[in-house]
DOMI-92013 format. One record per residue: chain; residue in three letters; x, y, z of N, C-alpha, C in turn; residue number from 1. Coordinates in steps of 0.2 Angstrom, whole numbers, always signed. Example, Ala and Ser with C-alpha at 12.3 -4.5 7.8 and 13.67 -1.06 7.14 Angstrom:
% residues 2
  chain  res    n_x    n_y    n_z   ca_x   ca_y   ca_z    c_x    c_y    c_z    n
      A  ALA    +66    -28    +39    +62    -22    +39    +66    -16    +39    1
      A  SER    +64    -11    +35    +68     -5    +36    +64     +0    +39    2
END
This chain:
% residues 185
  chain  res    n_x    n_y    n_z   ca_x   ca_y   ca_z    c_x    c_y    c_z    n
      A  UNK   +452   +135    -59   +450   +129    -55   +457   +125    -55    1
      A  UNK   +458   +123    -49   +464   +119    -48   +463   +112    -51    2
      A  UNK   +469   +110    -55   +469   +103    -58   +465   +103    -64    3
      A  UNK   +462   +108    -67   +458   +108    -73   +463   +109    -79    4
      A  UNK   +464   +104    -83   +468   +105    -89   +465   +102    -94    5
      A  UNK   +466   +104   -100   +463   +101   -106   +469   +101   -111    6
      A  UNK   +468    +96   -116   +473    +95   -121   +471   +100   -127    7
      A  UNK   +465   +100   -128   +462   +104   -134   +460   +111   -132    8
      A  UNK   +464   +116   -134   +462   +122   -132   +459   +126   -138    9
      A  UNK   +457   +123   -143   +454   +126   -149   +447   +125   -148   10
      A  UNK   +444   +120   -146   +437   +118   -145   +435   +117   -138   11
      A  UNK   +431   +121   -135   +430   +120   -128   +426   +114   -126   12
      A  UNK   +427   +112   -120   +423   +107   -117   +416   +107   -118   13
      A  UNK   +413   +113   -118   +405   +114   -119   +404   +116   -127   14
      A  UNK   +408   +116   -131   +407   +117   -138   +408   +124   -141   15
      A  UNK   +411   +128   -137   +413   +134   -140   +419   +134   -144   16
      A  UNK   +420   +138   -150   +426   +138   -154   +431   +143   -152   17
      A  UNK   +434   +141   -146   +439   +145   -143   +444   +148   -148   18
      A  UNK   +446   +144   -153   +451   +146   -158   +448   +152   -162   19
      A  UNK   +442   +153   -162   +439   +159   -166   +437   +165   -162   20
      A  UNK   +439   +164   -156   +437   +170   -151   +442   +175   -151   21
      A  UNK   +439   +181   -151   +443   +187   -151   +447   +188   -145   22
      A  UNK   +444   +186   -139   +448   +186   -133   +454   +182   -133   23
      A  UNK   +454   +176   -136   +460   +172   -137   +465   +175   -142   24
      A  UNK   +462   +177   -147   +466   +180   -152   +471   +186   -149   25
      A  UNK   +468   +190   -145   +471   +195   -142   +475   +193   -135   26
      A  UNK   +476   +186   -134   +479   +184   -129   +477   +185   -122   27
      A  UNK   +470   +187   -121   +467   +188   -115   +465   +181   -112   28
      A  UNK   +464   +176   -116   +461   +170   -113   +464   +164   -117   29
      A  UNK   +467   +159   -113   +470   +154   -117   +465   +148   -119   30
      A  UNK   +459   +149   -117   +454   +144   -118   +453   +140   -112   31
      A  UNK   +447   +137   -111   +445   +133   -105   +451   +128   -104   32
      A  UNK   +453   +127    -98   +458   +122    -96   +465   +124    -98   33
      A  UNK   +466   +130   -100   +473   +132   -102   +477   +136    -97   34
      A  UNK   +474   +136    -91   +478   +139    -86   +474   +145    -83   35
      A  UNK   +474   +150    -86   +471   +157    -84   +464   +158    -87   36
      A  UNK   +461   +153    -90   +455   +154    -93   +449   +154    -88   37
      A  UNK   +443   +153    -90   +437   +153    -86   +437   +147    -81   38
      A  UNK   +442   +148    -76   +443   +143    -71   +437   +142    -66   39
      A  UNK   +432   +146    -66   +427   +146    -61   +421   +143    -65   40
      A  UNK   +422   +140    -71   +416   +137    -75   +413   +131    -72   41
      A  UNK   +406   +131    -71   +403   +126    -69   +403   +120    -73   42
      A  UNK   +404   +120    -79   +405   +115    -84   +412   +111    -83   43
      A  UNK   +417   +116    -81   +423   +113    -80   +423   +109    -73   44
      A  UNK   +420   +112    -68   +419   +108    -62   +416   +101    -63   45
      A  UNK   +411   +101    -67   +407    +95    -69   +412    +90    -73   46
      A  UNK   +416    +93    -77   +420    +88    -81   +425    +85    -76   47
      A  UNK   +428    +88    -71   +432    +85    -66   +428    +80    -62   48
      A  UNK   +422    +81    -60   +418    +76    -57   +416    +70    -61   49
      A  UNK   +416    +71    -67   +415    +65    -72   +421    +62    -75   50
      A  UNK   +427    +62    -72   +433    +59    -74   +437    +63    -79   51
      A  UNK   +436    +70    -78   +440    +75    -82   +439    +73    -90   52
      A  UNK   +433    +73    -92   +432    +72    -99   +434    +78   -103   53
      A  UNK   +436    +76   -109   +438    +82   -114   +433    +86   -117   54
      A  UNK   +427    +82   -118   +421    +86   -121   +415    +83   -118   55
      A  UNK   +410    +88   -117   +404    +86   -113   +400    +80   -117   56
      A  UNK   +401    +80   -123   +397    +74   -127   +400    +67   -125   57
      A  UNK   +406    +67   -122   +408    +60   -120   +405    +58   -113   58
      A  UNK   +401    +62   -110   +398    +61   -104   +392    +57   -105   59
      A  UNK   +391    +52   -101   +385    +48   -101   +378    +52   -100   60
      A  UNK   +379    +58    -96   +373    +62    -95   +372    +67   -100   61
      A  UNK   +376    +68   -105   +375    +73   -110   +369    +71   -115   62
      A  UNK   +365    +76   -116   +365    +83   -114   +362    +84   -108   63
      A  UNK   +365    +87   -103   +362    +87    -96   +358    +94    -95   64
      A  UNK   +356    +95    -89   +352   +101    -88   +356   +108    -89   65
      A  UNK   +363   +107    -89   +367   +113    -90   +366   +116    -97   66
      A  UNK   +364   +112   -101   +364   +114   -108   +357   +117   -110   67
      A  UNK   +352   +117   -106   +346   +119   -107   +346   +127   -108   68
      A  UNK   +345   +129   -114   +345   +136   -116   +352   +139   -117   69
      A  UNK   +357   +135   -117   +364   +137   -117   +366   +141   -123   70
      A  UNK   +362   +140   -129   +364   +144   -135   +359   +150   -136   71
      A  UNK   +355   +152   -131   +351   +157   -132   +354   +164   -132   72
      A  UNK   +359   +165   -128   +363   +171   -127   +370   +170   -128   73
      A  UNK   +374   +175   -130   +381   +175   -131   +385   +179   -126   74
      A  UNK   +391   +177   -125   +396   +181   -121   +400   +185   -126   75
      A  UNK   +406   +185   -125   +411   +188   -130   +412   +184   -136   76
      A  UNK   +409   +178   -136   +409   +174   -142   +402   +171   -143   77
      A  UNK   +400   +170   -149   +394   +167   -150   +393   +160   -148   78
      A  UNK   +387   +159   -145   +385   +152   -142   +380   +149   -146   79
      A  UNK   +378   +152   -152   +372   +150   -156   +374   +143   -159   80
      A  UNK   +380   +141   -161   +381   +135   -164   +384   +130   -159   81
      A  UNK   +384   +131   -153   +388   +127   -148   +385   +120   -148   82
      A  UNK   +379   +119   -148   +377   +112   -148   +378   +109   -155   83
      A  UNK   +376   +112   -160   +377   +110   -167   +385   +108   -168   84
      A  UNK   +389   +113   -166   +396   +111   -167   +399   +105   -163   85
      A  UNK   +396   +104   -157   +398    +98   -153   +396    +92   -157   86
      A  UNK   +390    +92   -160   +387    +87   -163   +391    +85   -170   87
      A  UNK   +394    +91   -173   +398    +90   -179   +405    +87   -177   88
      A  UNK   +408    +89   -171   +414    +87   -169   +413    +79   -167   89
      A  UNK   +408    +78   -164   +407    +71   -162   +406    +66   -168   90
      A  UNK   +403    +69   -173   +402    +65   -180   +408    +64   -184   91
      A  UNK   +412    +70   -185   +417    +69   -190   +424    +68   -186   92
      A  UNK   +424    +69   -179   +430    +68   -175   +433    +74   -174   93
      A  UNK   +436    +75   -168   +439    +81   -166   +445    +83   -170   94
      A  UNK   +449    +78   -173   +454    +80   -177   +452    +84   -183   95
      A  UNK   +447    +81   -186   +444    +84   -192   +441    +91   -191   96
      A  UNK   +437    +91   -185   +434    +97   -183   +439   +103   -182   97
      A  UNK   +445   +101   -178   +450   +106   -177   +453   +108   -183   98
      A  UNK   +454   +103   -188   +457   +105   -194   +453   +111   -198   99
      A  UNK   +446   +110   -197   +442   +115   -200   +442   +122   -196  100
      A  UNK   +443   +121   -189   +444   +127   -185   +450   +131   -187  101
      A  UNK   +455   +127   -188   +462   +130   -190   +461   +134   -197  102
      A  UNK   +457   +131   -202   +456   +135   -208   +452   +141   -207  103
      A  UNK   +447   +140   -202   +442   +146   -201   +447   +152   -197  104
      A  UNK   +451   +149   -193   +455   +154   -189   +460   +158   -194  105
      A  UNK   +462   +155   -199   +466   +158   -204   +462   +163   -208  106
      A  UNK   +456   +162   -209   +452   +166   -213   +450   +172   -208  107
      A  UNK   +449   +171   -202   +448   +176   -197   +454   +181   -197  108
      A  UNK   +460   +178   -196   +466   +182   -196   +467   +186   -202  109
      A  UNK   +465   +183   -208   +466   +187   -214   +461   +193   -214  110
      A  UNK   +455   +192   -212   +450   +197   -212   +452   +203   -207  111
      A  UNK   +455   +201   -201   +457   +206   -196   +463   +210   -199  112
      A  UNK   +467   +206   -202   +473   +210   -205   +472   +214   -211  113
      A  UNK   +467   +213   -215   +466   +216   -221   +459   +220   -222  114
      A  UNK   +454   +219   -217   +448   +222   -218   +445   +225   -212  115
      A  UNK   +449   +225   -207   +447   +228   -200   +448   +235   -200  116
      A  UNK   +443   +239   -200   +444   +246   -199   +444   +249   -192  117
      A  UNK   +445   +244   -188   +445   +246   -180   +439   +245   -177  118
      A  UNK   +434   +243   -181   +427   +242   -178   +424   +235   -180  119
      A  UNK   +428   +231   -183   +425   +225   -186   +427   +218   -183  120
      A  UNK   +431   +218   -177   +434   +212   -175   +428   +208   -172  121
      A  UNK   +423   +210   -168   +418   +206   -166   +414   +203   -172  122
      A  UNK   +412   +208   -177   +408   +206   -182   +411   +200   -186  123
      A  UNK   +418   +201   -188   +421   +195   -191   +421   +189   -187  124
      A  UNK   +423   +190   -181   +423   +184   -176   +416   +180   -176  125
      A  UNK   +411   +184   -176   +404   +181   -176   +403   +177   -183  126
      A  UNK   +404   +181   -188   +403   +178   -195   +407   +172   -196  127
      A  UNK   +413   +172   -194   +417   +166   -195   +415   +160   -191  128
      A  UNK   +412   +161   -185   +409   +156   -181   +403   +153   -184  129
      A  UNK   +399   +158   -186   +392   +155   -188   +391   +153   -195  130
      A  UNK   +396   +155   -200   +395   +153   -207   +400   +146   -208  131
      A  UNK   +398   +142   -212   +402   +136   -213   +408   +138   -218  132
      A  UNK   +413   +133   -217   +419   +134   -221   +418   +136   -228  133
      A  UNK   +414   +132   -231   +413   +133   -239   +411   +140   -240  134
      A  UNK   +406   +142   -236   +403   +149   -237   +409   +154   -236  135
      A  UNK   +413   +153   -231   +418   +158   -229   +423   +158   -235  136
      A  UNK   +425   +153   -238   +430   +153   -243   +427   +157   -249  137
      A  UNK   +420   +155   -251   +417   +159   -256   +417   +167   -255  138
      A  UNK   +415   +168   -249   +415   +175   -247   +422   +179   -248  139
      A  UNK   +427   +175   -245   +434   +178   -246   +436   +179   -253  140
      A  UNK   +434   +175   -258   +435   +175   -265   +431   +182   -268  141
      A  UNK   +425   +182   -265   +421   +188   -268   +424   +195   -265  142
      A  UNK   +426   +195   -259   +429   +201   -256   +436   +203   -260  143
      A  UNK   +440   +198   -261   +446   +199   -264   +445   +201   -271  144
      A  UNK   +440   +198   -275   +439   +201   -282   +436   +208   -282  145
      A  UNK   +432   +210   -277   +429   +216   -277   +434   +222   -274  146
      A  UNK   +439   +220   -271   +444   +225   -268   +451   +224   -271  147
      A  UNK   +453   +219   -275   +459   +218   -278   +462   +224   -282  148
      A  UNK   +458   +226   -287   +460   +231   -292   +458   +238   -291  149
      A  UNK   +454   +239   -285   +452   +246   -283   +457   +249   -278  150
      A  UNK   +458   +255   -279   +462   +259   -274   +457   +261   -268  151
      A  UNK   +455   +256   -264   +451   +258   -258   +454   +259   -252  152
      A  UNK   +451   +263   -248   +454   +264   -241   +452   +258   -237  153
      A  UNK   +455   +257   -231   +453   +252   -227   +446   +252   -225  154
      A  UNK   +443   +258   -224   +436   +258   -222   +432   +256   -227  155
      A  UNK   +434   +258   -234   +430   +256   -239   +430   +248   -240  156
      A  UNK   +436   +245   -239   +437   +238   -240   +433   +235   -234  157
      A  UNK   +433   +237   -228   +429   +234   -223   +422   +235   -225  158
      A  UNK   +419   +240   -228   +412   +240   -229   +410   +235   -235  159
      A  UNK   +415   +234   -240   +414   +229   -245   +413   +222   -241  160
      A  UNK   +418   +221   -237   +418   +214   -234   +411   +213   -230  161
      A  UNK   +409   +218   -226   +403   +218   -221   +397   +217   -226  162
      A  UNK   +397   +220   -231   +391   +220   -236   +390   +213   -238  163
      A  UNK   +396   +210   -241   +396   +203   -243   +394   +198   -238  164
      A  UNK   +397   +199   -232   +395   +194   -226   +388   +195   -225  165
      A  UNK   +385   +201   -224   +378   +202   -222   +374   +199   -228  166
      A  UNK   +375   +200   -234   +371   +197   -239   +371   +189   -239  167
      A  UNK   +376   +186   -238   +377   +179   -237   +373   +176   -231  168
      A  UNK   +374   +180   -226   +371   +178   -219   +363   +179   -220  169
      A  UNK   +361   +184   -223   +354   +185   -224   +351   +179   -228  170
      A  UNK   +354   +177   -233   +352   +171   -237   +352   +165   -233  171
      A  UNK   +356   +164   -228   +356   +158   -223   +352   +159   -217  172
      A  UNK   +348   +165   -217   +344   +167   -211   +349   +167   -204  173
      A  UNK   +355   +170   -205   +359   +171   -199   +360   +178   -198  174
      A  UNK   +359   +180   -191   +360   +187   -189   +367   +187   -186  175
      A  UNK   +371   +192   -189   +378   +193   -187   +379   +198   -182  176
      A  UNK   +376   +197   -176   +376   +201   -170   +376   +196   -164  177
      A  UNK   +379   +198   -159   +379   +194   -153   +372   +195   -150  178
      A  UNK   +369   +189   -147   +363   +189   -143   +364   +191   -136  179
      A  UNK   +363   +197   -134   +365   +199   -127   +359   +197   -123  180
      A  UNK   +360   +195   -117   +355   +194   -112   +353   +201   -109  181
      A  UNK   +347   +202   -109   +344   +209   -106   +345   +209    -99  182
      A  UNK   +348   +215    -96   +349   +215    -89   +342   +215    -85  183
      A  UNK   +342   +212    -80   +336   +211    -76   +335   +218    -72  184
      A  UNK   +329   +220    -72   +327   +226    -69   +325   +225    -62  185
END
């Protein structure tokens, strides 16, 4: 969309954690307002119409009709914490929120570099998005302690990591799969 630019390309206008998106990690998308991102986005158009606000929660009309059911289905990144994450960013400030995003992004990069057997990128992306930073740090400690002194293959390391993530997620009632919208018949 012409003239749509944003300063913060880590946390989207609508509350997605772009910094934790596997599309962005692979350099397929710079994030909304980063040039070649989702320039046809209705929420980006709305931002321009409302004074080019940086985050929807800054709008007098937030939450508007566009947010009804927005977190029910995912795209290539999970939308489940979208509203919750916007509320958190608003509460603690975007600088602090982005600081946490950077820590989470480092954890995601660590997981992808050391525990991705070629089939875990989306899984780790979802897990890092949905679990809080404290839990992620504990999980990394557990993974490292279970794999450090073993002579495991990458596939075995990936299985250890996935098992630990699944266990913690189940305890928190979190499902580590994308919620796909069913195709209309």
